[in-house]
N, C-alpha and C positions, 0 to 999 in steps of 0.2 A: 515575274513573281511566281514562285512555286510553293505549293502546300505540301508538306511532308507529314505523313500520318505515322506516328510512332505508337504502335500498339503494345504499350507497356504499362502494367498496373504497378505503380510505385508503392501503393499501400500493400499490395500482395507481397512484394518483395520484403517490405519492412516486417510484415507478419511472419514470413518464413525465417527471417533473421531472429525475431523474438522467440520463435518456437525452438530454434537451435540453441539459443541462450538458456531457455527454460529447461530443455532436456539435459543440457550439459551440467547445469547446476544441481538438479535433483539427483543426477547420477553420483554427484559428490556428497549428497546429503543435505544440501543447502536449499532451504525453502524460502522463496522470495515473496515478500509482501509489498505491494504498492499502496502507500497510504496517502489518500487524497482528501482535500477539504477546502473550504474557503479559508482566507487568511485569519489567523488568530484563533482557530478552533481547538488548539491544544495538542497538536501532533507531537511536538518536541517534548512536552511535559509527559505525555503518555509513554513515549519511548524511554524516557529516563526512568519512569516507574517500572516499566517492564524489565529493563536491564537490572534494576534492584531486585525485582521479584525473582528473576531467573538466575541470579548470581550463584555460581558453582553448580548449576543444573543444566542450563542451556546456553550456548554461546551465540552472540548476535553482533552484527555490524550494521552501520547505517550510512547511507549515501543521502546527504542533505541538499535538497534543491532550494535555491533562492535566486532572486533576480540580482541582488547585491549583498555584500557582507558575508562573513562566516560566523555570525553571532550564534546561530542555532547549533552549529558544529562545535563551537566552543563550550556550549552548555552541555552537550552530550559527551564530549571527550573524556570526562572523568569516569564515565560508566561503561564505555565499549569503544571499539575501533570505529572511527568515523572519518568521512571525507566530504568536503564541501563541493557541490556542483553549482557553479555560478553561471547563470545564463546571460547576464548582462542586458536583460530586458525581455527575453523570450518568456511567454506566459506558461510554458510547459517543459517538461523533460522529454528528451528523446533517447532512443536506445544507444546510439553511438556515444553520447555523453555519459550515460549510465555505465556502459562497458568501460570507458576510460576511467571513470570513477572507481570501478571495481579493481582495475589494474593498479590505480594509484594507491589503493588500500593494501596492495600486495596479494590480490586475489585470494583472500583469506578463506580457510576451510572452517566455516561456521555453520551452526544449525539453522539460523535465521538471518537473512539479509533483508533489511528494510530500506525502501526507497521512500524518503519523505519528499513528496512531490511539491511543486510550486502551489501556493495557496490560490486556488482557482477552481471553481465548480464547472467550468466549460471546457477549455482546451485540453486538459489532461485526459478527459474521457475518451478522446479519439486516438490515443497513443498506447500501444502495447509495449511495455518495457521489459518483457520476458518474465513477468511476474507469475507466480502460481496462484495468487489471491490478491484481489483488489478490495481494499477497505475504505469506505467513505465515512468520514467523521462529520458530525453535525453537532455544533455546540448549541446549548439551550439559549445562548445570546444571539444565535443566527436567526431564530424563529422557526416555528414548526411547519411553515409552508414551503420550505426550500425544496423538498423532493419534487413536488409538482412543478416548480419553477425551473428546475434544472434536471429534467427527467433522464437525459442520456447518462449523466454521471451515476445515477442510482440504478439505471437499467444495466450498466456494464460492470457494476460492483457485485461482490459476493456477500458482503456483510456490511452492516451499518453500526457505527459506534456513536451513540449520543453522549457527548462529553459536557464537562462542567456542571454536573448534576447538582453540586453543592449550591449553585446559583438559582436552581429551579424555583425556590420560594419567592424569588425577587423579580422574576421576569414572566411575561405571559406566554409560557411555553407548555404545551400539553404533549407529554411523551407519546400517549396513545395516538394522538392525531398525526404526529410526525411519522410514527411507525406504520400506521394504516395508509397514509399517503405514499410512503416509500414502497409498501408492499402491493399497492395498487399498480405500481410500475414494474416492480421486480418481486413476485410472490415468494421467491426462494431466498430472500435476504435473511441472513442470521442477524439478529438485532441484540445490541448490548448497551447498557446504560452504565457510565463510569464517571468517577471523579478522581482526577490525578491528585488533587489537593489532599483528599482524605483516603485515597486508595480504594474507594468503593468500586467494586466490579473489575478490578485489575486482574485478580486471580481467575475469575471466570473467563475473561477474554483471552488470557494467556493459555488457559486449558483448551480453549477452542482452537487456538493456533497450533498447540501441540498435537491435538487430535487430527487437524487437517494435514499436518506434516506426516504424522504416523500413517495415516490412510494412503497418502500418496506413495510413501516409501513401501508400503505393503503391496500396492498395486504393481509398483516396479519390480518387487521381488517375485510376484506371481508371474509377470511377463517374462522375466528372466528364466524362470523355471519352465514355462511353456516353450520358450525359444530353445532351451537345452534339449528338449525332447524331439524337436523337429529334425 
């Protein structure tokens, strides 16, 4: 019996691949958003409302992750280009599947590419999909104690969207408690309260994403200018 030691960091290789994907897409002007949440928090409804809001202003496409069926992809198909990523049981998406999904879409030149991740507040937190921004959604029906119970997801996210605010009068959810809990884990979280049912907060969240994309493109332009002088 022999023991063979393989000094190879698989996660490091995955991170390098994600960085290559990230740089390639922003060079084309595509800003990638990884949308994560527990099941049923309203990711698909939010994306549909954003597509309506951005119509004729910004282009977007969606890669929809699910264990089975293409039901969410069917819901989004009238609003933007969409491809279903079916894992067949895996609780998260990984970069190779996301890349194949992008190729299945025809590798579109869009302003925003959204990855609607599997509904799960645990596993997706550990996987870089080449996104520029990770957004975690928390529905008022989920309970305001979830940030503290699933800290890694909130620690690795850039912004928090509290969804289904139209139901707030009917459930024991305190917005300030959820935000304070989340910010105790990730102080730099940008926080938004929305309702896809009555379009509350959709414009504010879209403006935030527009600003994040514009800032990244401006940094890229500055870097190119500096490189040109060297």
